[in-house]
N, C-alpha and C positions, 0 to 999 in steps of 0.2 A: 492563421496557420495552425496554431495549437488546436483549435476546435476541429479542423479538418483531420489532424493527426488523431485526435480522440475518436472521431467518427470512424476512421479507418481501423483504429485499434479495436473498437467495439465489433466491427464487422469481422475482423480476423479472429477475435476471441470467440464470437458466436459460431464461426465456422468450425472451430475445434470443440467448443463446449456448448452445443445448442441447448442442452438441458438447463443452462443458466439464463435463458431468454427472459424468464419472469423477473429475475433480479434486475435486469437492465431495461425493462419496459418503461418505467417511469422516467428514467434518465433519458432514454431515446425520445420520449414525448417532450421533455423539457427542451432538448436540442431542437426538435422540430418547431417548437414554439418560440425559438430565438432567445431562450434564457441563457444568461452567461453562467454556465455550469463550472467555469474555472474560478469564479469569484467566491472567496470565503464569506462574503457578505450576502450571498444568495441563499436564503434560508428555506427555500423549497427543496434545496438539496444541491450539493456540488461534489466535484470529483476531488479525491485525494489519492496519494500514492504511498504504497508501503513496500518494504523490503523483507523478504524471507531470506535470512542469512544462515546458511548451513555451515556447520563445522564438519570436519572429516569424520567424526564419530556419529554424525547424523543428528546432532542436537541443533536447536534453532534459537537464535538470539531473540529475546524479549526485553522490552524496556518498560519501566514503571512510569507512566505518564503523570506528571505533577498535577495538571488541572483536573483530570478525571479520576485520579487515584486508582488507576487500573493498569494491568499489564497488557501491553499491545506489541505488535511488531513495530520496528522503527518505521517512521513515515510521517507524512503530514500534507499540508496544503501545497497546491501548485503556485509557482511564482511566475511573474512576467518574463523572467529570463529562461524559463524551461521551454525547450523546443518540442519535447514529447514527454509522455508519461514516464517512460523508462528513465529519462534524464532527471525528472523530478524525484523518482524513487532513489536514484543514486545520490542526488544532492542531499536529500533528507537523511539517508543512511550516513553519509559523510559528516553532515552537520551534527547529528545526534551522537555519533559514536567515535568520531575522529579516525575512522578507518580510511586509509588513503585510496583514492580511485585506482591508482596504479597497482594496488594490492588485490583488486577484485579480479577473479579468474573465472573463465567460462564454466558454467555448470554442465550443460549439455545443449544440443542443437536448438530446438524451438524455444526453450524457456529462456534463452539468452536474449531473445528479441521480443517476445510477446508476454503479456501478463500470464502468470501462472494461475491466478485466481482473482476474482472480483468479489468483494464482500460489501453488502449493503447493510448499514447499521445506523441506528438513531443516536445522535449525540444529544445528551440532555441539555436543557436550558442552562445558560450561564448568566446569572443576574449581574455579576461583576463586570461582564463585558457587554451587557444588554443584548444578549443573543438568545433567541428562542430555541427550543428544541428543533433539530433539523437532521436531514439525512446526509450521510457520507457514502459515496460509492468509492470504495478503496480498491484501486487497481494495484495488485501485488505482483512484484517481480522477484525472481529467485536469484540468489548470488552465493558465491563462496569467496573467501578472502584468504590471502596469505599472511594476514596480520590479525592481531587481536584488537578488541575495543581499547581505545585510548582514553582520552579525557572526555567524559560525557558532557552533554550540553545541559548544565544544571538549571537553566531557565525553564526547560520543558520536561526534563527527565530526572527522576529521583534516584533510579538505580537500574541495573541491568543484570541479566542472568541468561544462561543457556539452558533450555529445557529439552529433554528427550522427546521424541515425537509422541510417545504414548502419554506424556504429561501435558500436551497442548490442549487447548479448548477443543471439544469433540468435532465441531464442524471443520476447523482448520486441520486437525489431525487426520480426519477421514479424507479430506480433499488431497492432502499431501500424499497419503498412502495410495489412493486410487490413481492419481495423476502421474505419480512416479513409476507406477507399475505398468502404465500404458506403453 
């Protein structure tokens, strides 16, 4: 069921952002080959989910990932209990930041249902976990909240901060600007 939801999500996403087809080509091929793209142990690549959490002033929440030592959007791997990618993004946001689901408020029409962005990036090898370098296709959903970050998940997150749009990594910054102006 989750795989069907992912396939549907990809189709909907590409109907809105056909210029991103190249980002999703390899993922689509893995699906066609019957690869379990929901398993974090699939090292040809797998799907993850992220949350773009906007503050009223336009700043965006970033978390400092402990294992990779870098700043990212909140997010992570899909779990067996997730019925769709959006649910996984919400679960990860709640787990990492202690923001309550009841405090999430609609952002605007289409972005409340569909991914706002898909990012394809390489995760470096992790010798401690015996994991080779692999690809993440991170489906990112956009949210606003009526509450602030609470107790962060210290097992995975070292710190958090809000960044103004202009201080974001260039690719994310440019996508946010262009897609919110549509």
